[in-house]
VOFIFI-386620 format. One record per residue (C-alpha): residue number from 1; residue in one letter; x, y, z. Coordinates in nm, 3 decimals, always signed. Layout:
N
+-----+------+---------+---------+---------+
| pos | code |      px |      py |      pz |
+-----+------+---------+---------+---------+
| NUM |    A |       X |       Y |       Z |
...
+-----+------+---------+---------+---------+
This chain:
303
+-----+------+---------+---------+---------+
| pos | code |      px |      py |      pz |
+-----+------+---------+---------+---------+
|   1 |    X |  -2.465 |  +5.261 |  +0.911 |
|   2 |    X |  -2.296 |  +5.602 |  +0.926 |
|   3 |    X |  -2.218 |  +5.569 |  +1.297 |
|   4 |    X |  -2.060 |  +5.228 |  +1.243 |
|   5 |    X |  -1.840 |  +5.364 |  +0.967 |
|   6 |    X |  -1.721 |  +5.654 |  +1.179 |
|   7 |    X |  -1.655 |  +5.426 |  +1.472 |
|   8 |    X |  -1.438 |  +5.199 |  +1.259 |
|   9 |    X |  -1.252 |  +5.497 |  +1.114 |
|  10 |    X |  -1.164 |  +5.635 |  +1.456 |
|  11 |    X |  -1.049 |  +5.297 |  +1.582 |
|  12 |    X |  -0.810 |  +5.274 |  +1.291 |
|  13 |    X |  -0.631 |  +5.592 |  +1.399 |
|  14 |    X |  -0.615 |  +5.553 |  +1.777 |
|  15 |    X |  -0.393 |  +5.828 |  +1.920 |
|  16 |    X |  -0.102 |  +5.704 |  +2.130 |
|  17 |    X |  -0.097 |  +5.765 |  +2.507 |
|  18 |    X |  -0.398 |  +5.994 |  +2.475 |
|  19 |    X |  -0.500 |  +6.010 |  +2.842 |
|  20 |    X |  -0.146 |  +6.081 |  +2.963 |
|  21 |    X |  -0.086 |  +6.339 |  +2.690 |
|  22 |    X |  -0.404 |  +6.527 |  +2.778 |
|  23 |    X |  -0.318 |  +6.512 |  +3.148 |
|  24 |    X |  +0.025 |  +6.665 |  +3.087 |
|  25 |    X |  -0.090 |  +6.928 |  +2.836 |
|  26 |    X |  -0.378 |  +7.017 |  +3.069 |
|  27 |    X |  -0.587 |  +7.204 |  +2.807 |
|  28 |    X |  -0.804 |  +7.488 |  +2.937 |
|  29 |    X |  -1.087 |  +7.673 |  +2.771 |
|  30 |    X |  -0.965 |  +7.928 |  +2.518 |
|  31 |    X |  -0.601 |  +7.820 |  +2.518 |
|  32 |    X |  -0.394 |  +7.800 |  +2.199 |
|  33 |    X |  -0.252 |  +7.476 |  +2.063 |
|  34 |    X |  +0.021 |  +7.386 |  +1.814 |
|  35 |    X |  +0.041 |  +7.031 |  +1.681 |
|  36 |    X |  +0.361 |  +6.965 |  +1.486 |
|  37 |    X |  +0.239 |  +6.628 |  +1.356 |
|  38 |    X |  -0.139 |  +6.653 |  +1.357 |
|  39 |    X |  -0.191 |  +6.333 |  +1.159 |
|  40 |    X |  -0.550 |  +6.215 |  +1.161 |
|  41 |    X |  -0.649 |  +6.436 |  +1.454 |
|  42 |    X |  -0.682 |  +6.199 |  +1.748 |
|  43 |    X |  -0.493 |  +6.418 |  +1.993 |
|  44 |    X |  -0.619 |  +6.735 |  +1.825 |
|  45 |    X |  -0.986 |  +6.658 |  +1.876 |
|  46 |    X |  -0.936 |  +6.566 |  +2.241 |
|  47 |    X |  -0.760 |  +6.897 |  +2.301 |
|  48 |    X |  -1.035 |  +7.084 |  +2.115 |
|  49 |    X |  -1.302 |  +6.920 |  +2.330 |
|  50 |    X |  -1.142 |  +7.099 |  +2.624 |
|  51 |    X |  -1.030 |  +7.432 |  +2.475 |
|  52 |    X |  -1.341 |  +7.477 |  +2.258 |
|  53 |    X |  -1.126 |  +7.713 |  +2.051 |
|  54 |    X |  -1.056 |  +7.583 |  +1.699 |
|  55 |    X |  -0.948 |  +7.930 |  +1.590 |
|  56 |    X |  -0.655 |  +7.909 |  +1.833 |
|  57 |    X |  -0.519 |  +7.588 |  +1.679 |
|  58 |    X |  -0.234 |  +7.550 |  +1.431 |
|  59 |    X |  -0.215 |  +7.199 |  +1.286 |
|  60 |    X |  +0.089 |  +7.091 |  +1.085 |
|  61 |    X |  +0.145 |  +6.779 |  +0.881 |
|  62 |    X |  +0.363 |  +6.696 |  +0.582 |
|  63 |    X |  +0.116 |  +6.434 |  +0.457 |
|  64 |    X |  -0.148 |  +6.567 |  +0.216 |
|  65 |    X |  -0.394 |  +6.294 |  +0.316 |
|  66 |    X |  -0.371 |  +6.394 |  +0.682 |
|  67 |    X |  -0.432 |  +6.761 |  +0.600 |
|  68 |    X |  -0.733 |  +6.665 |  +0.390 |
|  69 |    X |  -0.864 |  +6.457 |  +0.680 |
|  70 |    X |  -0.847 |  +6.767 |  +0.904 |
|  71 |    X |  -1.040 |  +6.988 |  +0.660 |
|  72 |    X |  -1.345 |  +7.006 |  +0.888 |
|  73 |    X |  -1.130 |  +7.164 |  +1.159 |
|  74 |    X |  -1.001 |  +7.412 |  +0.902 |
|  75 |    X |  -1.358 |  +7.510 |  +0.827 |
|  76 |    X |  -1.408 |  +7.572 |  +1.199 |
|  77 |    X |  -1.114 |  +7.815 |  +1.205 |
|  78 |    X |  -0.808 |  +7.601 |  +1.273 |
|  79 |    X |  -0.499 |  +7.693 |  +1.071 |
|  80 |    X |  -0.379 |  +7.396 |  +0.863 |
|  81 |    X |  -0.020 |  +7.393 |  +0.738 |
|  82 |    X |  +0.086 |  +7.132 |  +0.481 |
|  83 |    X |  +0.458 |  +7.128 |  +0.554 |
|  84 |    X |  +0.734 |  +6.953 |  +0.741 |
|  85 |    X |  +0.733 |  +7.078 |  +1.097 |
|  86 |    X |  +1.080 |  +7.238 |  +1.083 |
|  87 |    X |  +0.978 |  +7.470 |  +0.798 |
|  88 |    X |  +0.647 |  +7.546 |  +0.970 |
|  89 |    X |  +0.813 |  +7.620 |  +1.304 |
|  90 |    X |  +1.052 |  +7.864 |  +1.139 |
|  91 |    X |  +0.756 |  +8.034 |  +0.973 |
|  92 |    X |  +0.567 |  +8.065 |  +1.303 |
|  93 |    X |  +0.870 |  +8.205 |  +1.485 |
|  94 |    X |  +0.911 |  +8.462 |  +1.210 |
|  95 |    X |  +0.551 |  +8.566 |  +1.278 |
|  96 |    X |  +0.619 |  +8.600 |  +1.653 |
|  97 |    X |  +0.361 |  +8.334 |  +1.740 |
|  98 |    X |  +0.334 |  +8.162 |  +2.079 |
|  99 |    X |  +0.112 |  +7.884 |  +2.216 |
| 100 |    X |  -0.009 |  +7.749 |  +2.547 |
| 101 |    X |  +0.041 |  +7.389 |  +2.431 |
| 102 |    X |  +0.269 |  +7.219 |  +2.180 |
| 103 |    X |  +0.254 |  +6.850 |  +2.088 |
| 104 |    X |  +0.479 |  +6.645 |  +1.861 |
| 105 |    X |  +0.382 |  +6.281 |  +1.803 |
| 106 |    X |  +0.683 |  +6.160 |  +1.609 |
| 107 |    X |  +0.546 |  +5.822 |  +1.515 |
| 108 |    X |  +0.438 |  +5.707 |  +1.172 |
| 109 |    X |  +0.059 |  +5.720 |  +1.136 |
| 110 |    X |  -0.126 |  +5.390 |  +1.115 |
| 111 |    X |  -0.247 |  +5.463 |  +0.758 |
| 112 |    X |  +0.117 |  +5.484 |  +0.647 |
| 113 |    X |  +0.171 |  +5.126 |  +0.759 |
| 114 |    X |  -0.174 |  +5.005 |  +0.661 |
| 115 |    X |  -0.173 |  +5.138 |  +0.305 |
| 116 |    X |  +0.055 |  +4.916 |  +0.099 |
| 117 |    X |  +0.084 |  +5.182 |  -0.172 |
| 118 |    X |  +0.276 |  +5.409 |  +0.068 |
| 119 |    X |  +0.555 |  +5.153 |  +0.095 |
| 120 |    X |  +0.625 |  +5.182 |  +0.467 |
| 121 |    X |  +0.570 |  +4.817 |  +0.556 |
| 122 |    X |  +0.702 |  +4.480 |  +0.442 |
| 123 |    X |  +0.380 |  +4.315 |  +0.560 |
| 124 |    X |  +0.218 |  +4.381 |  +0.222 |
| 125 |    X |  +0.380 |  +4.435 |  -0.116 |
| 126 |    X |  +0.400 |  +4.796 |  -0.228 |
| 127 |    X |  +0.629 |  +5.042 |  -0.405 |
| 128 |    X |  +0.956 |  +5.150 |  -0.245 |
| 129 |    X |  +0.823 |  +5.493 |  -0.147 |
| 130 |    X |  +0.814 |  +5.573 |  +0.230 |
| 131 |    X |  +0.769 |  +5.947 |  +0.173 |
| 132 |    X |  +0.559 |  +6.123 |  +0.436 |
| 133 |    X |  +0.538 |  +6.419 |  +0.198 |
| 134 |    X |  +0.480 |  +6.285 |  -0.149 |
| 135 |    X |  +0.587 |  +6.616 |  -0.303 |
| 136 |    X |  +0.952 |  +6.542 |  -0.223 |
| 137 |    X |  +1.176 |  +6.366 |  -0.475 |
| 138 |    X |  +1.378 |  +6.126 |  -0.257 |
| 139 |    X |  +1.215 |  +5.783 |  -0.218 |
| 140 |    X |  +1.313 |  +5.454 |  -0.060 |
| 141 |    X |  +1.360 |  +5.320 |  -0.412 |
| 142 |    X |  +1.632 |  +5.573 |  -0.485 |
| 143 |    X |  +1.811 |  +5.491 |  -0.161 |
| 144 |    X |  +1.816 |  +5.113 |  -0.201 |
| 145 |    X |  +1.887 |  +5.118 |  -0.574 |
| 146 |    X |  +2.119 |  +5.417 |  -0.615 |
| 147 |    X |  +2.309 |  +5.489 |  -0.294 |
| 148 |    X |  +2.667 |  +5.355 |  -0.279 |
| 149 |    X |  +2.707 |  +5.059 |  -0.046 |
| 150 |    X |  +2.906 |  +5.253 |  +0.214 |
| 151 |    X |  +2.645 |  +5.527 |  +0.234 |
| 152 |    X |  +2.365 |  +5.272 |  +0.256 |
| 153 |    X |  +2.553 |  +5.082 |  +0.528 |
| 154 |    X |  +2.607 |  +5.402 |  +0.725 |
| 155 |    X |  +2.232 |  +5.474 |  +0.718 |
| 156 |    X |  +2.144 |  +5.119 |  +0.823 |
| 157 |    X |  +2.393 |  +5.134 |  +1.108 |
| 158 |    X |  +2.310 |  +5.484 |  +1.233 |
| 159 |    X |  +1.934 |  +5.500 |  +1.181 |
| 160 |    X |  +1.847 |  +5.133 |  +1.223 |
| 161 |    X |  +2.118 |  +5.042 |  +1.475 |
| 162 |    X |  +2.157 |  +4.742 |  +1.251 |
| 163 |    X |  +2.418 |  +4.480 |  +1.335 |
| 164 |    X |  +2.596 |  +4.369 |  +1.021 |
| 165 |    X |  +2.506 |  +4.688 |  +0.838 |
| 166 |    X |  +2.776 |  +4.645 |  +0.572 |
| 167 |    X |  +2.670 |  +4.285 |  +0.506 |
| 168 |    X |  +2.310 |  +4.400 |  +0.470 |
| 169 |    X |  +2.406 |  +4.686 |  +0.238 |
| 170 |    X |  +2.596 |  +4.439 |  +0.018 |
| 171 |    X |  +2.294 |  +4.203 |  +0.009 |
| 172 |    X |  +2.068 |  +4.491 |  -0.097 |
| 173 |    X |  +2.315 |  +4.608 |  -0.363 |
| 174 |    X |  +2.355 |  +4.256 |  -0.499 |
| 175 |    X |  +1.976 |  +4.226 |  -0.538 |
| 176 |    X |  +1.939 |  +4.546 |  -0.742 |
| 177 |    X |  +1.719 |  +4.655 |  -0.905 |
| 178 |    X |  +1.463 |  +4.626 |  -0.626 |
| 179 |    X |  +1.111 |  +4.721 |  -0.729 |
| 180 |    X |  +0.893 |  +4.661 |  -0.423 |
| 181 |    X |  +0.889 |  +4.634 |  -0.046 |
| 182 |    X |  +0.864 |  +4.256 |  -0.090 |
| 183 |    X |  +1.181 |  +4.254 |  -0.302 |
| 184 |    X |  +1.368 |  +4.447 |  -0.034 |
| 185 |    X |  +1.243 |  +4.231 |  +0.252 |
| 186 |    X |  +1.332 |  +3.912 |  +0.066 |
| 187 |    X |  +1.682 |  +4.034 |  -0.019 |
| 188 |    X |  +1.744 |  +4.107 |  +0.349 |
| 189 |    X |  +1.591 |  +3.780 |  +0.469 |
| 190 |    X |  +1.812 |  +3.577 |  +0.237 |
| 191 |    X |  +2.123 |  +3.732 |  +0.390 |
| 192 |    X |  +1.984 |  +3.740 |  +0.745 |
| 193 |    X |  +1.758 |  +3.436 |  +0.798 |
| 194 |    X |  +1.471 |  +3.493 |  +1.037 |
| 195 |    X |  +1.532 |  +3.408 |  +1.403 |
| 196 |    X |  +1.239 |  +3.446 |  +1.635 |
| 197 |    X |  +0.931 |  +3.656 |  +1.570 |
| 198 |    X |  +1.092 |  +3.977 |  +1.444 |
| 199 |    X |  +1.142 |  +4.000 |  +1.070 |
| 200 |    X |  +1.510 |  +4.065 |  +0.987 |
| 201 |    X |  +1.410 |  +4.364 |  +0.771 |
| 202 |    X |  +1.241 |  +4.553 |  +1.059 |
| 203 |    X |  +1.536 |  +4.776 |  +1.149 |
| 204 |    X |  +1.633 |  +4.826 |  +0.786 |
| 205 |    X |  +1.286 |  +4.957 |  +0.698 |
| 206 |    X |  +1.306 |  +5.194 |  +0.995 |
| 207 |    X |  +1.647 |  +5.318 |  +0.886 |
| 208 |    X |  +1.544 |  +5.376 |  +0.525 |
| 209 |    X |  +1.225 |  +5.555 |  +0.633 |
| 210 |    X |  +1.426 |  +5.786 |  +0.862 |
| 211 |    X |  +1.667 |  +5.861 |  +0.578 |
| 212 |    X |  +1.388 |  +5.928 |  +0.326 |
| 213 |    X |  +1.213 |  +6.174 |  +0.557 |
| 214 |    X |  +1.522 |  +6.326 |  +0.722 |
| 215 |    X |  +1.352 |  +6.260 |  +1.055 |
| 216 |    X |  +1.640 |  +6.296 |  +1.301 |
| 217 |    X |  +1.777 |  +6.611 |  +1.140 |
| 218 |    X |  +1.428 |  +6.764 |  +1.139 |
| 219 |    X |  +1.392 |  +6.689 |  +1.509 |
| 220 |    X |  +1.736 |  +6.815 |  +1.614 |
| 221 |    X |  +1.688 |  +7.146 |  +1.432 |
| 222 |    X |  +1.330 |  +7.193 |  +1.559 |
| 223 |    X |  +1.377 |  +7.126 |  +1.930 |
| 224 |    X |  +1.568 |  +7.449 |  +2.013 |
| 225 |    X |  +1.289 |  +7.659 |  +1.859 |
| 226 |    X |  +1.007 |  +7.511 |  +2.066 |
| 227 |    X |  +1.073 |  +7.709 |  +2.381 |
| 228 |    X |  +1.040 |  +8.034 |  +2.187 |
| 229 |    X |  +0.703 |  +7.914 |  +2.059 |
| 230 |    X |  +0.573 |  +7.851 |  +2.411 |
| 231 |    X |  +0.391 |  +8.107 |  +2.620 |
| 232 |    X |  +0.527 |  +8.137 |  +2.974 |
| 233 |    X |  +0.367 |  +7.855 |  +3.166 |
| 234 |    X |  +0.301 |  +7.673 |  +2.836 |
| 235 |    X |  +0.329 |  +7.296 |  +2.813 |
| 236 |    X |  +0.528 |  +7.088 |  +2.565 |
| 237 |    X |  +0.475 |  +6.715 |  +2.509 |
| 238 |    X |  +0.675 |  +6.492 |  +2.272 |
| 239 |    X |  +0.602 |  +6.129 |  +2.189 |
| 240 |    X |  +0.887 |  +5.931 |  +2.032 |
| 241 |    X |  +0.900 |  +5.574 |  +1.908 |
| 242 |    X |  +1.263 |  +5.469 |  +1.896 |
| 243 |    X |  +1.571 |  +5.533 |  +2.106 |
| 244 |    X |  +1.736 |  +5.769 |  +1.857 |
| 245 |    X |  +1.447 |  +6.016 |  +1.881 |
| 246 |    X |  +1.398 |  +5.970 |  +2.254 |
| 247 |    X |  +1.767 |  +6.032 |  +2.323 |
| 248 |    X |  +1.749 |  +6.368 |  +2.145 |
| 249 |    X |  +1.429 |  +6.468 |  +2.325 |
| 250 |    X |  +1.557 |  +6.360 |  +2.667 |
| 251 |    X |  +1.887 |  +6.546 |  +2.624 |
| 252 |    X |  +1.713 |  +6.863 |  +2.507 |
| 253 |    X |  +1.459 |  +6.871 |  +2.790 |
| 254 |    X |  +1.718 |  +6.791 |  +3.057 |
| 255 |    X |  +1.954 |  +7.062 |  +2.931 |
| 256 |    X |  +1.679 |  +7.323 |  +2.926 |
| 257 |    X |  +1.559 |  +7.219 |  +3.273 |
| 258 |    X |  +1.905 |  +7.237 |  +3.429 |
| 259 |    X |  +1.916 |  +7.391 |  +3.773 |
| 260 |    X |  +1.990 |  +7.756 |  +3.826 |
| 261 |    X |  +1.876 |  +8.084 |  +3.677 |
| 262 |    X |  +1.943 |  +7.965 |  +3.320 |
| 263 |    X |  +1.672 |  +7.699 |  +3.327 |
| 264 |    X |  +1.391 |  +7.768 |  +3.081 |
| 265 |    X |  +1.185 |  +7.453 |  +3.132 |
| 266 |    X |  +1.052 |  +7.252 |  +3.423 |
| 267 |    X |  +1.018 |  +6.880 |  +3.363 |
| 268 |    X |  +0.668 |  +6.737 |  +3.399 |
| 269 |    X |  +0.795 |  +6.383 |  +3.341 |
| 270 |    X |  +1.110 |  +6.301 |  +3.545 |
| 271 |    X |  +1.102 |  +5.969 |  +3.360 |
| 272 |    X |  +0.937 |  +5.894 |  +3.027 |
| 273 |    X |  +0.581 |  +5.768 |  +3.028 |
| 274 |    X |  +0.601 |  +5.432 |  +2.851 |
| 275 |    X |  +0.365 |  +5.326 |  +2.575 |
| 276 |    X |  +0.297 |  +4.988 |  +2.731 |
| 277 |    X |  +0.075 |  +5.178 |  +2.974 |
| 278 |    X |  -0.162 |  +5.245 |  +2.682 |
| 279 |    X |  -0.373 |  +4.931 |  +2.699 |
| 280 |    X |  -0.607 |  +5.061 |  +2.426 |
| 281 |    X |  -0.347 |  +5.076 |  +2.150 |
| 282 |    X |  -0.106 |  +4.786 |  +2.084 |
| 283 |    X |  +0.093 |  +5.003 |  +1.841 |
| 284 |    X |  +0.190 |  +5.224 |  +2.136 |
| 285 |    X |  +0.421 |  +4.962 |  +2.287 |
| 286 |    X |  +0.745 |  +5.134 |  +2.187 |
| 287 |    X |  +0.623 |  +5.489 |  +2.257 |
| 288 |    X |  +0.784 |  +5.721 |  +2.511 |
| 289 |    X |  +0.617 |  +6.043 |  +2.620 |
| 290 |    X |  +0.815 |  +6.329 |  +2.775 |
| 291 |    X |  +0.678 |  +6.668 |  +2.877 |
| 292 |    X |  +0.786 |  +6.999 |  +3.026 |
| 293 |    X |  +0.646 |  +7.345 |  +3.091 |
| 294 |    X |  +0.806 |  +7.682 |  +3.022 |
| 295 |    X |  +0.910 |  +7.855 |  +3.339 |
| 296 |    X |  +0.708 |  +8.163 |  +3.423 |
| 297 |    X |  +0.983 |  +8.420 |  +3.473 |
| 298 |    X |  +0.765 |  +8.656 |  +3.678 |
| 299 |    X |  +0.659 |  +8.386 |  +3.918 |
| 300 |    X |  +1.009 |  +8.243 |  +3.943 |
| 301 |    X |  +1.154 |  +8.585 |  +4.010 |
| 302 |    X |  +0.909 |  +8.662 |  +4.288 |
| 303 |    X |  +0.948 |  +8.326 |  +4.462 |
+-----+------+---------+---------+---------+
């Protein structure tokens, strides 16, 4: 009975593009590892199986439930940090820390979507929450019920790439007060009748989630710090799930891998590894994996 329960639990949290991520990070025995979004530990445990060095791991997540799920690794010596990754990265840089491997899986964990009480999905009725860190004050409810229409429309247009963002913002404002994810989805569907399989609220929920968690700002401010956190020869892998994230990651890696003596990174993925290659995990379809390694100055200089 215990084995069956564990098996089910692991299936629920399948890590995205696991085989390709491990191939690109290339973990070796004793190497150090930083996970900016450790989640429920799928990538972490595969890395640990190869490094066999829990004491050289730093695992960050802003979700209390994820940190609690990783408690057994903490007991083995891994450092657990309950924080957004930007704050944690700044802390680690202040300590002069460096790592052989860094991973950021920017996607929302399956439990966020699967647990109605977290409010991330319109598939089941739940509160308008969407906070990855439930210590923060801003919720989806505040955004949809309190933000002025123009500010709400700007978020829908920028973060959701939503056509008709102002019309949608007006429909949401007209339906106030909204109390649940179902209320929000219905308000949107009334103004934008369903066409095809995709629910008309899909992009709006993405946009509101990004706004609640400040996701794009977190990413843009964190990326420049990652090279300083890498050992020479260290590997960096980033998994993104929508074009706004991927565009930032792609631009950053390409700029840092530019030709000439100023280059600090070497691309390991000339093109993104696409999630549709992950046949084991249907939720990986929209994923894009990009990776690079930090140039070894000594080796480069002697070549």
